[in-house]
N, C-alpha and C positions, 0 to 999 in steps of 0.2 A: 390672584393669590390662592383661591380655593383649588384652582386647576393644578397649581404647582404642588400643593399639599397632596392632592389625590395621586398625582404622578409619582411623587416620592414614595407614597405608601405602596403603590403598585410595584414600584421597583424593589422596595424592601421585601415585599411578599414573594416576588419572583426569585430573589437571591436566596431567601430562606427555604423556599420549596426546592431549589436546586441543591442546596446544602443537605437537606433531608434526604433527597434522592441519592446523592453521592454517599451519604452514610449508610443507606440501605445496601447499595452496591458493594461498598467496602466490607460490610458485615457478611454479606452472602459469599463473597469470594473467600473471605477468611475461614468461614465455616466449611466450605466445600473443598478447599485446596490447602488450607493451612498457611496461605500466603497473606501476610499483613501488608496491605497497600500503603499504610502509613510508614512502614519500615520494611520494604520488600527484601532487604539483604539478610534478614533474620527471620526465616520462616518458622511458624509455630511447629513445635515438635509434637507430633501426634502419638497416641498410644501404639499405633501400628508401626510407626517409624522407630520407636524405642525398642519394640520387640525384635524388629528386623536387625537393628544394630547389635543387640545382645546375641542373637543367633549367629551372626557373622563372626563375632568375637569368639564365641564358643567353638565354632567350626575351625577357626584359625588355630586355636589352642590345641584342638584334637589332632590337627594335621601334623603337629610336632611330635606326636606319639610319645609324649612325656619324656623325651630324651633330655629335656632340660634338667631332669633329676639325676642324670648320669654324667659322670666325668668322662673325659676322653680315655683316661687310663682304665676306667671300669669297662667301657665298651670294648677296648682292645683286649683286656684280660679275659673277658667273657668269651669272646670269639676264639681267642687262642686256646682257651680251655676246651671249648666245644670241639675244635679241630683236633686237638691232642687226644681227646677221648675217642673221637671217631677213628683216628689213625691207630691208636693203641688197641682199641676193641676190634677194629676190622682186621688188622694184621694178625692179632692173636687168634681170631676165629679161622682165618684163611690158612694159617700155618699148621693147623691141626690136620691129622690124617682125614681125608675126605672133606677138608675145608673148602676146596674147589669142587671136587668130584660130586659131592652130594648136595651142593647148593646150586639149584637150577638157575639162579640169577647170575652166577659168575662161572658156572661150569665151562671148561674149555672143550669145545666140540672138535670134530674132525675139521681140519682146514678146508675151506670151501673148494679150493683147487683140487683137493684130494678126496672129496666126497664120492666121486665116482668109483674110487678104490673101495670104499666102504660097501657100496652097493654090489660091486662085482665080487668081492670076497664073500659076502653073505650069500650070494647066488650060487657059489661053488662050495658052500659048507664051511667057510673059514671065518664065520662071524666072530668067533672067540678071539682070533688074532686082531681083528679090527677093534674089538672092545678093549683088548689089552693095550693097544696103541693109544687109544683115547685116555684110558686110565693113567698111563704113564706120563702123558702130557700134563695131566692135572697134578700128578705126584711131583713132577719137576717144578710146577708153579708153587705148590705148597712148601717145597723145600727152599725155593728162592725168595719168597715174598718177604722174609724178615729183613732183606736188604733195603726195603722201602723206609723203614722207621727213621734212621738218621737223616735221610734226605728230606723227609717231610718235616722233621723237627727244625731243621735249619730254615726252611721256608716259612714255617709258622712264626718263629721268633723274629723274623725280619719284617713281619706285617706292620705297616705304618698306621698311625691314628686315622688318617684320611681313608685308607683302605678299609679299616674297621668300621667306620661310620657308614660308608657306602654299602658294605657287605651286610650289616645288621638289618638294614631296611630293604635288602634285595630279595631275590627269590629263595625258595626253600633250599636250593643247593648253591647259593651265591658264594659261600665260604669255600665249598669244595671246588667250584669253578675257578676261584682265585688261586687255590692251592695247585690245581692242575696247570694253570697258565704259568706258574712259577717253577714247577718241578718236572713237567713232562719230559723235556729233553735230558735233564739230569738223571731221571729215573731210567730212561731207556739205556743211556750210556752205562750206568751202574749195574743194571739188571742183566744186560746181555752176557757178560762173562759168567755171572752167577747162574743164569738159566742154562747156559751151555754146560757148565759143570754139573748142574742138577740133572740135566737130560742124560748125561753119562752115568751119574751116580745111581739113578733109579733104573738104568738100562733102557731108557726110551730110545736112545739113538740106535742101539742094536736092533730093537724090535721094529723100529720104523724102516731101517734099511732092509730088513727081511721082508717087511710088509710091502714096501714099494717094489722090491725086486720080484716078488711073486706076482704082483699085479702086472708089471712090465713083461714078465715072461709069459703070462697067460694071455695078455692082450696084444703083445708085440709092440707096445708103445714105450715111450721113455719119459716117465713123469718124475719130476724133481720138485722139491720145495725147501725153503729155508725155515726149518722148524724152530731154530733158535729165535729168529726175528718174530715169528708168529706167536710163540709162547711168551716171549718177553712182552709183546704188545698186549696180549690177552691177560697176562698177570697184572700189568699196570691198570688196565681197564677194570679188573676185578676189585682192586684196592680202592679205586675211586668210587666204584659203585657202593662199596661198604661204607665209605666215609660219607657219601651223600645220604645214604639211608639214616645214618646216625645223626647227621645234621638236621635232616627233616624231622626226625623224631624229637630232638631237643627243641626245635622251633615250635612244633605243633602239639607236643604232649608234655604238659607241666610236670608230670610224674618222672620224666626222664631228666629233669634238671636237678641233678643230685647234689649240687653245691650251691652255696649262697650267691656266688657271683653269677652262676648260670640262671638262677631264679630271678635275680635283680635285672640282669641285662635282657634276657629273653622275655621276661615279664613285660618289659617296656615296649617290646616290638609286637606284642600280642594284638594291639589295636591298630596296626598299620593297614 
């Protein structure tokens, strides 16, 4: 009987010791990893884990660039206004006397194909004729550039809401690139007859015929070029350069956001 009692006591002691050991293991695992072995599907939320979750949420909110505060109509209106200002301001400046000629960013130079004419004429003391030829190319562009405005206006008003959202978070010239993709071929078609008329109006066609004739006579060569196509292309490029500069200014310089809609829309994209 005594042996049975001792055996039972030993067994109880062994079970108790194992239970205590298991409790120690569970406590250690919980403290070190946050995992509760009693309920492993619901790990303890540590301070570090809470901070991490908060940081992730904040980052997600920032990635939206606060566009949630803007309606689709506001985004569209802001971008259309920015482009309209760029076109109006750019065309106005380029249409002035020396608008192309005295602006090194858009000045139309001697066509690359004819630059050997420039060098040759200057070598024989006829640099003034070459200078006059370049000046009149720019005068023709200044005269023709006003044709751009109505074509741009049509493209701007047709901008969709989806276009506007993508453009707002795009590069510094995203709106200008959009405008260029929508108007390039129309501009060329509309500009060519105007540029041709302007070349005649300012006397550029006559000067260039004389210039090329003298070069051909002096060198015994036969050089020709399509000045109409060249000036048309360069005029269009000049307009887009001015619009891109204006867009970049509005995006990056708050002082250039002169209306409430520009301030609201481009203020939202500052954090992108």
